[in-house]
C-alpha positions in Angstrom: 74.0 72.6 38.0 71.5 74.9 39.6 69.7 73.4 42.5 66.8 75.9 42.8 64.6 74.2 40.1 64.6 71.0 42.1 63.7 72.9 45.3 60.9 74.7 43.4 59.5 71.5 42.0 59.6 69.7 45.4 57.9 72.6 47.1 55.3 72.9 44.4 54.5 69.2 44.7 54.1 69.6 48.5 51.9 72.7 48.0 49.6 71.0 45.5 49.5 67.8 47.6 48.4 69.6 50.8 51.6 69.0 52.6 51.6 72.5 54.0 48.6 73.6 56.1 46.7 76.7 54.9 47.2 79.6 57.3 50.5 78.3 58.6 53.9 79.5 57.3 56.2 77.3 55.2 59.6 76.5 56.6 61.8 79.6 56.6 64.5 80.3 54.0 67.3 79.2 56.5 65.3 76.0 57.2 64.9 75.2 53.5 68.6 76.0 52.9 69.5 73.4 55.5 67.0 70.8 54.2 68.2 71.0 50.6 71.9 71.7 51.5 72.0 75.0 49.5 72.6 78.6 50.2 69.9 80.9 51.6 70.0 82.8 48.3 69.2 79.6 46.3 66.2 78.8 48.6 65.0 82.4 48.3 65.1 82.2 44.5 62.8 79.1 44.5 60.4 80.9 46.8 60.5 84.0 44.7 59.4 82.0 41.6 56.6 80.2 43.5 55.4 83.6 44.7 55.4 85.0 41.1 53.4 82.0 39.9 50.8 82.5 42.7 51.5 79.4 44.8 52.6 81.3 47.9 52.5 84.8 49.4 54.7 86.6 51.9 53.7 88.5 55.0 56.3 90.8 56.3 57.5 89.6 59.7 55.3 86.5 59.6 56.7 84.3 56.8 55.7 82.7 53.6 52.2 81.1 53.3 50.5 78.8 50.8 47.8 80.5 48.8 45.5 77.5 49.1 44.4 74.7 46.8 43.4 75.9 43.3 40.0 74.9 42.2 40.0 72.6 39.1 36.9 72.7 37.1 35.6 72.1 33.6 37.2 71.5 30.2 38.6 73.8 27.6 40.1 73.4 24.2 42.7 75.6 22.5 42.8 76.2 18.8 45.4 74.1 17.0 48.6 75.8 15.8 47.8 74.9 12.1 44.6 76.9 12.4 46.4 79.9 13.9 49.1 79.8 11.2 46.5 79.8 8.5 45.3 83.3 9.2 47.0 85.9 7.0 47.5 88.4 9.8 49.0 85.8 12.2 52.8 85.4 12.5 55.0 83.1 14.5 58.7 83.8 15.2 61.0 81.1 16.4 63.1 82.8 19.1 65.2 79.7 19.8 65.1 76.0 18.7 67.9 73.9 19.9 68.9 70.8 21.9 69.6 71.4 25.5 70.4 69.2 28.6 67.4 68.5 30.8 67.4 70.5 34.0 66.3 68.7 37.2 62.9 70.4 36.9 62.4 69.4 33.3 63.7 66.0 33.9 61.0 65.4 36.5 58.3 66.6 34.1 59.4 64.6 31.1 60.4 61.6 33.2 64.0 61.6 31.9 67.3 61.9 33.7 69.0 65.3 34.4 71.3 66.0 31.5 69.4 63.9 29.0 68.9 65.6 25.6 65.8 67.7 25.2 64.6 69.7 22.2 63.7 73.2 23.3 61.5 75.4 21.2 60.8 79.1 22.1 58.2 80.8 19.9 56.3 84.1 19.9 52.9 84.4 18.2 51.7 87.8 17.0 48.5 89.1 15.3 49.4 92.2 13.2 51.8 94.3 15.3 50.7 92.8 18.7 52.6 90.1 20.4 50.0 87.8 22.0 51.4 84.4 23.0 54.8 83.1 24.2 55.5 79.4 23.9 58.3 77.5 25.7 58.2 73.8 24.8 60.4 70.9 25.9 60.3 67.6 23.9 62.0 64.3 24.8 64.7 64.2 22.0 65.1 60.5 22.2 61.4 60.0 21.3 61.3 62.7 18.6 64.6 62.8 16.8 64.8 65.2 13.9 62.1 67.6 15.1 64.4 70.6 15.0 65.1 70.1 11.3 61.6 71.3 10.5 60.5 74.9 9.9 58.7 75.5 13.2 57.7 79.0 12.2 55.1 77.5 10.0 54.8 73.9 10.9 52.7 72.6 13.8 54.8 70.6 16.3 51.9 68.3 16.8 51.6 67.6 13.0 55.3 67.0 12.8 55.3 64.5 15.7 52.3 62.6 14.4 52.5 63.0 10.6 56.2 63.0 10.0 57.8 61.3 12.9 55.0 58.7 13.3 54.3 59.2 17.0 51.0 58.1 18.4 49.9 60.9 20.8 47.3 59.4 23.1 46.6 61.9 25.9 47.0 65.6 26.9 46.9 67.0 30.4 46.6 70.8 30.7 46.0 73.4 33.3 45.0 77.1 32.9 45.7 79.7 35.6 46.1 83.4 36.0 49.6 84.8 36.7 51.5 88.1 36.7 54.1 88.4 34.0 57.8 88.4 34.9 60.3 90.7 33.3 61.2 88.3 30.5 57.6 87.5 29.4 56.5 91.1 29.8 59.3 92.4 27.6 58.4 89.9 24.8 54.7 90.8 25.0 55.5 94.5 25.3 53.4 95.1 28.4 54.4 96.3 31.9 56.0 93.8 34.3 53.4 92.3 36.6 50.6 92.5 34.0 48.0 89.7 34.4 48.0 86.9 31.9 47.0 83.4 31.4 49.5 80.6 31.8 48.5 77.3 30.0 50.6 74.3 30.9 50.3 71.2 28.8 51.9 67.7 28.9 51.4 65.4 25.9 51.8 61.6 26.2 52.4 58.7 23.8 51.1 55.8 25.8 52.8 56.0 29.2 55.7 58.1 27.9 55.7 61.9 28.3 56.7 63.4 24.9 56.3 67.1 25.4 55.8 69.8 28.0 54.9 73.3 27.1 54.1 76.6 28.8 52.0 79.2 27.0 51.9 82.8 28.4 48.8 84.4 26.8 47.8 88.1 27.1 44.8 88.4 29.3 43.6 91.6 27.6 43.5 90.0 24.2 42.4 86.5 24.7 39.3 84.7 26.0 38.8 80.9 26.4 35.5 79.5 25.3 33.9 76.1 25.3 30.5 74.5 25.1 29.1 71.4 26.7 25.9 69.5 27.6 24.7 70.4 31.1 
């Protein structure tokens, strides 16, 4: 089983928790390789992904540095899938929908054990001929059995969980940040690698249990997020 997701998750938690001091370099790749008992290449892969997601940056000859704490502010809502699917020009393609074994990283997020069954849904949303949104979702299969038997090209996963599987969804946590697209996401959205986009991460709860974790990559040149509130 690959070890780099666990290294990446651990380093991300340290970065978000202020474990590493801004302006000072992180441990070097050889140091991380020794700490986690992995090869230097595995440690480098974890750092590469953190850099692509904007958590660290490299300075040649000096090391890898934290980008600093991200400001968290405000509230925003995202249009439900059922509203998206209702538009005649909108289309959703299910690229993959299958049961997989939880990786160490996903196991931490969903609070399950590595290797536990997880439903994985990979969808691409388009408007006309333009691909706009990539969705990668992981659902605790023990909590939501039978989810993958539904037509997820037209059905809302939220509606299936609540209306057909009887789950009481009680809370959603989400973050929105700007990222540069990697090769995989850039190819699906048909834009150059490194193009700026939004990354929306969302965790859905039923009581204390984590039911679903999803990443949405959203084209920054075609989407704007809007909300209103009382000052």
